[in-house]
Each structure stands twice: as structure tokens, then as C-alpha cells.
C-alpha positions in Angstrom: 5.8 24.4 1.1 5.8 21.4 -1.3 5.8 22.3 -5.0 3.1 19.9 -6.2 3.3 21.1 -9.8 6.9 20.2 -9.9 6.1 16.8 -8.3 3.6 16.2 -11.0 6.0 17.1 -13.8 8.7 14.8 -12.3 6.2 12.0 -11.9 4.9 12.1 -15.4 8.5 12.3 -16.7 9.6 9.3 -14.7 6.5 7.3 -15.6 7.1 8.1 -19.3 10.5 6.4 -19.2 9.0 3.0 -18.4 7.5 0.6 -21.0 3.8 0.5 -21.5 1.3 -1.5 -23.5 -1.9 -1.0 -25.5 -4.5 0.0 -23.0 -7.4 -0.9 -25.3 -8.2 -4.5 -23.9 -8.2 -3.2 -20.4 -10.5 -0.2 -20.7 -13.7 -1.9 -19.4 -13.0 -3.4 -16.0 -16.6 -3.0 -14.7 -17.8 -6.5 -15.6 -14.7 -8.1 -13.9 -15.1 -5.9 -10.8 -18.8 -6.9 -10.5 -18.0 -10.6 -10.9 -15.2 -10.3 -8.3 -17.5 -8.6 -5.8 -19.9 -11.6 -6.1 -17.2 -14.2 -5.8 -15.2 -12.6 -3.0 -18.3 -11.9 -1.0 -19.5 -15.5 -1.4 -16.1 -16.9 -0.2 -15.3 -14.4 2.6 -18.7 -13.3 3.8 -17.5 -9.6 3.5 -20.1 -7.2 2.1 -20.7 -3.5 1.6 -23.7 -1.4 0.8 -21.9 0.1 -2.2 -18.5 -0.3 -3.8 -16.8 2.4 -5.9 -17.2 2.0 -9.6 -14.3 0.4 -11.4 -12.3 2.9 -13.5 -9.7 2.3 -16.2 -7.2 5.1 -16.1 -3.8 6.0 -17.6 -0.6 6.6 -15.7 -1.3 10.4 -15.7 -4.7 9.8 -14.0 -3.1 7.5 -11.4 -0.4 10.2 -10.7 -3.0 12.9 -10.3 -5.1 10.7 -7.9 -2.1 9.7 -5.8 -0.4 13.0 -5.6 -3.7 14.5 -4.5 -3.9 12.0 -1.7 -0.2 12.5 -0.8 -0.8 16.2 -0.7 -3.5 15.8 2.0 -1.0 13.8 4.1 2.2 15.7 3.6 1.2 19.3 3.4 0.2 19.5 7.1 3.4 17.8 8.1 5.6 20.0 5.9 4.0 23.1 7.4 4.5 21.9 10.9 8.2 21.0 10.3 8.8 24.2 8.3 7.4 26.3 11.1 10.0 24.9 13.5 12.8 26.4 11.5 11.9 30.1 12.1 13.7 33.2 10.8 15.1 34.0 7.4 17.3 30.9 7.3 14.3 28.9 8.2 12.3 30.3 5.2 15.1 29.6 2.8 15.6 26.1 4.1 11.8 25.4 4.1 11.8 26.4 0.4 14.7 24.1 -0.3 13.1 21.3 1.6 9.8 21.8 -0.2 11.7 21.4 -3.5 13.5 18.3 -2.4 10.2 16.8 -1.1 8.5 17.6 -4.4 11.3 15.9 -6.3 11.2 12.8 -4.1 7.4 12.6 -4.2 7.4 13.0 -7.9 10.1 10.4 -8.5 8.5 7.8 -6.2 5.0 8.4 -7.7 6.3 8.3 -11.3 8.2 5.0 -10.6 5.1 3.4 -9.1 2.9 4.8 -11.8 4.8 2.6 -14.3 4.2 -0.6 -12.2 0.9 -0.4 -10.3 -1.8 -2.6 -11.9 -4.8 -1.7 -9.8 -5.5 0.2 -6.6 -8.3 1.1 -4.2 -7.5 4.8 -3.6 -8.9 7.0 -0.9 -7.8 9.9 1.3 -6.0 8.1 4.1 -6.6 10.7 6.8 -10.2 11.3 5.9 -12.2 8.1 6.8 -15.4 9.6 5.2 -13.7 10.6 1.9 -14.7 8.9 -1.3 -12.9 5.8 -2.5 -12.0 4.9 -6.1 -11.4 1.5 -7.7 -8.6 2.1 -10.2 -7.2 -0.1 -13.0 -4.1 1.2 -14.7 -4.7 0.1 -18.3 -1.2 0.6 -19.9 0.5 -1.2 -17.0 -2.0 -4.1 -17.2 -1.2 -4.3 -20.9 2.5 -4.3 -20.3 2.2 -6.9 -17.5 0.0 -9.2 -19.7 2.8 -9.2 -22.3 5.5 -9.9 -19.7 3.5 -12.6 -18.0 2.2 -14.1 -21.3 -1.4 -13.8 -19.9 -4.6 -13.2 -21.8 -6.0 -9.7 -21.0 -9.3 -11.1 -19.6 -7.4 -13.5 -17.3 -5.1 -10.9 -15.9 -7.9 -8.3 -15.5 -10.0 -10.9 -13.6 -7.1 -11.8 -11.3 -6.3 -8.1 -10.5 -10.0 -7.4 -10.0 -10.2 -10.1 -7.4 -7.4 -8.5 -5.4 -8.6 -4.9 -5.6 -12.2 -5.8 -5.0 -11.2 -7.7 -1.9 -9.6 -4.4 -0.6 -12.8 -2.5 -1.5 -14.8 -5.0 0.5 -12.4 -4.8 3.4 -12.6 -1.1 3.7 -16.3 -0.8 2.6 -17.5 -3.6 4.9 -15.5 -3.2 8.1 -16.6 0.0 9.8 -13.6 0.5 12.0 -10.9 -0.1 9.4 -10.5 3.3 7.7 -10.7 5.3 11.0 -8.1 2.9 12.5 -5.8 3.3 9.6 -6.2 7.1 9.7 -5.4 7.1 13.4 -2.2 5.0 12.9 -1.0 7.1 10.0 -1.8 10.4 11.9 0.0 9.2 15.0 3.0 8.2 12.9 3.1 11.5 11.0 2.9 13.3 14.3 6.2 11.7 15.3 8.2 12.9 12.3 11.4 14.7 13.5 13.0 16.3 10.4 14.9 19.5 10.8 15.3 21.1 7.3 18.7 22.5 8.3 20.0 19.0 8.7 20.0 18.8 4.9 23.2 20.9 5.0 25.0 18.5 7.3 26.8 15.4 6.1 26.5 12.4 8.4 29.4 11.3 10.5 31.1 8.3 8.8 31.0 6.5 12.1 27.2 6.7 12.0 26.8 5.3 8.5 26.8 1.6 9.5 23.9 2.0 12.0 22.1 4.3 9.5 22.3 1.7 6.8 21.2 -1.0 9.2 18.2 1.0 10.2 17.2 1.5 6.5 17.6 -2.2 5.8 15.3 -3.1 8.8 12.6 -0.4 8.5 12.8 1.4 5.2 13.9 5.0 4.7 10.8 6.5 6.3 11.9 5.2 9.8 14.9 7.6 9.7 12.5 10.6 10.4 10.7 8.9 13.2 11.4 9.2 16.9 12.0 5.9 18.8 8.7 6.1 20.6 6.9 5.7 17.3 8.4 2.3 16.6 5.4 0.6 18.2 3.1 2.6 15.9 5.1 1.6 12.9 5.0 -2.0 13.9 1.1 -1.9 14.2 0.8 -0.2 10.9 3.0 -2.7 9.2 1.1 -5.6 10.8 -2.2 -4.1 9.5 -0.8 -3.7 6.0 0.4 -7.3 6.1 -3.1 -8.5 6.9 -4.7 -6.3 4.3 -2.4 -7.5 1.5 -2.1 -11.1 2.7 -5.8 -11.5 3.0 -6.3 -10.2 -0.6 -3.5 -12.5 -1.8 -5.2 -15.5 -0.1 -8.5 -14.6 -1.6 -7.0 -14.2 -5.1 -5.7 -17.7 -5.0 -8.7 -19.3 -3.2 -11.3 -17.8 -5.5 -9.1 -17.6 -8.5 -8.6 -21.4 -8.4 -12.2 -21.8 -9.6 -12.2 -19.1 -12.4 -8.7 -19.0 -13.7 -7.5 -22.1 -15.4 -3.8 -21.2 -15.5 -3.6 -19.8 -11.9 -0.4 -21.6 -10.8 1.7 -20.4 -13.7 0.2 -16.8 -13.4 1.0 -16.8 -9.7 4.6 -17.9 -10.3 5.0 -15.3 -13.1 3.6 -12.5 -11.0 5.9 -13.4 -8.1 8.9 -13.3 -10.4 7.8 -9.9 -11.7 7.6 -8.6 -8.1 11.0 -9.9 -7.0 13.3 -10.1 -10.0 14.6 -6.6 -10.0 18.2 -5.6 -10.5 20.4 -2.5 -10.9 18.9 0.9 -10.4 15.3 -0.3 -10.1 16.2 -2.7 -7.3 18.0 0.1 -5.4 15.1 2.5 -5.9 12.6 -0.1 -4.7 14.7 -0.6 -1.5 15.0 3.1 -0.9 11.3 3.9 -1.1 10.3 0.9 1.0 9.1 -1.6 -1.7 11.0 -4.4 0.1 8.6 -3.8 3.0 5.7 -4.1 0.6 7.0 -7.4 -0.7 7.5 -8.7 2.8 3.9 -7.7 3.7 2.6 -9.7 0.7 4.6 -12.7 1.6 4.3 -12.7 5.4 0.6 -11.7 5.3 -0.3 -14.4 2.8 1.6 -17.1 4.8 -0.3 -16.0 7.9 -3.7 -16.0 6.2 -3.0 -19.3 4.4 -1.9 -20.8 7.7 -5.0 -19.7 9.6 -7.4 -20.9 6.9 -5.6 -24.2 6.6 -6.0 -24.8 10.4 -9.4 -23.3 11.1 -11.1 -22.0 7.9 -12.0 -18.6 6.5 -14.5 -17.9 9.4 -11.6 -18.0 11.9 -9.5 -15.7 9.7 -12.4 -13.2 9.6 -11.8 -12.6 13.3 -9.3 -10.0 12.2 -12.2 -7.8 11.1 -13.9 -7.9 14.5 -11.8 -5.0 15.9 -8.3 -3.6 16.1 -7.3 -5.8 19.0 -8.0 -8.8 16.8 -5.2 -7.9 14.5 -2.1 -10.1 14.8 1.0 -8.7 16.5 4.3 -8.8 14.5 5.3 -12.0 16.4 1.9 -13.6 15.7 2.2 -13.0 11.9 4.9 -15.7 12.0 2.8 -17.9 14.4 -0.8 -18.4 13.2 -1.4 -20.9 16.0 -0.7 -18.3 18.7 -3.0 -15.8 17.0 -5.8 -18.4 16.7 -5.5 -19.2 20.4 -5.6 -15.5 21.4 -8.4 -14.5 19.0 -10.6 -17.2 20.3 -11.1 -15.2 23.5 -13.6 -12.4 24.1 -13.2 -9.1 22.2 -12.4 -6.0 24.1 -15.9 -4.3 24.3 -14.6 -0.8 23.7 -13.1 -1.8 20.4 -16.0 -3.8 19.0 -16.8 -2.4 15.5 -20.2 -0.7 14.9 
């Protein structure tokens, strides 16, 4: 149903419109990834039998990897939604929807391909699928120029973040299955009728529609109300994953990166100082949610460690019931009090 060849063409076209740098200084991330594994493990206590090898790739390689993962998630959903249409009109509309989804997937992927510095990539719905540790060399080069950072310094800092993710998913047995379960449950609640693409919204509904997009991102428009709780749980999980990695970047980076405060400030500006079309696009595809996840999650992790240390924060990896609720993300004290109690035996990892 989705034209993935078209999506790839659009993605590479959009990525090519964005500035890039010389990838040469960033083509050997292996040493920095190995150093990061040692440092992050020593600080957090997280460990894994094996981590994926660090790979330097171009934007086209990142696009191929992520469209491949996206295909594994969206194709089953598209087939299910397309099957609901039925008849000749349904076939026509399914084809139109597939083209629109290809354009949207390609545009979003191409936009991100020009900005992502590193990524732990794996098939979200397949907990046993292989993971890859990716460093996007031309984007790192462009960011180094923007941030006025030496290549080794930026690569070391990004490696700390991505290696933390690799240790999270490689060292916490329940984490990937839990993420797959949440995403699968969320996708099962999608309620998108292709024929609705022909109908313009009632102007009286526009205000509530815009309010919903501002609150939850555009993906929430296709979700039934009963899936809101699942979306909240997924967003809380993502806040912890990102916030924990951000905390580790600063805690470990303080000992190995001399110019850490300036680099942190410059990277934060890069994340937030967007304007015009790029700012609108970021909002439409949910990048605002991503930024809030970084900020809220990091504030939570910093708050827990400040009060009780990294050992207490590591309770989040004991089982899904240890993850903070949306309310607890803004109240580390409440989470510390709750997480000090016994773990539900049915949800104990391993």
C-alpha cells in the first residue's frame, strides 16, 4: 500500500537540501564507542554481553535503515486500514492514501536525516532483531562547525549518549519487549478512514483540532480516546530513556570533556532555536514532544540522582512498574517514595 521507493526518493531529496559537512573526521567512531561503553558502565552499572559495532554512515544510509524499520511498523497498519475501505472506491482511496503516506514518511525521514547525529537503531516491533549503533558523519561535521566544537570532542559526547541507549536496551531484558508491546498496542488503536481524506474539517472543529495537536502531536489525531493511556505510558518511557542518557552525558562527560558547559549550552540552542518553516515542520511531526522528553526526563533523572544517587535512579530498570507516571516525571520525590517499595513479582525482569 505504501510506496517505499517514492518515500526513499523524497527522503533523499529533502535531506539533500540541508547543509552538510566533511564526514572525514567522523568516519571512525569505534574508539569513542568503546571508551563510552567503559565509562558509562562504570558510572551506571549497566552492562551487556555485546553491543552493536559503531558505524559511521551517510544520510542515505540512515534513510535506508530508518525507512526499513518504518516499513516494518507501518505496512501492517496500512494493510489493516486499507482493508476496511472495501470495494473499488476503497482500492482507489487505498492507493491515494499509500502515496500520501509515502510522501509524509519520506519528508519526515529526509528532514531528520539532515539533523540526527547518532542513533541506536533496531526493529521496534521485533525485540530479537539486530540493533545498529549509527553515527551520521556529515551531520556531525555540520554540527561541529555550528557548535564550534572539535571533532573528537563532539564525537565523544554523542558516543556517550548513544552508547547509553545501547546499554539500556542491551542490558535490560524487559525493555525492548515492553517497548514493542506499547507501540503495538498504540498502532492497534489507529482509526484512520482513507475516505476521510476527501472531507474538509468543519471550521467549528478547527480550534479543538489544533489544541489536540499542540498537546499531543499530530499522531494523536488518529488514535481513539481509549489509547490515550498507552500514549502517556510510551511518552513516559521515552522521557526516561532520553533523560537518563542526557544525565549520563553530563555526569560522565564532566570528567572527559573540558568544555562541557559551553557544548551543552550550544547543543541546547541548536535543538530549540528553530524558526520559520523548520519550526512548523518540527511541531507537525512531533519534534516538540521529543524536546520535552529530553528536558522533562533529564530534570527527573537529575532530581533523583541529586536526592538519592544513581543506584536509586536505576530502579527504573527493575521492571515496567518502576517507570514513573506522567505526574511523577515532575515529582521525583513521589517516584522515589513509590519505587522504594516491593516490585510486582510478575513484572520482575529476567
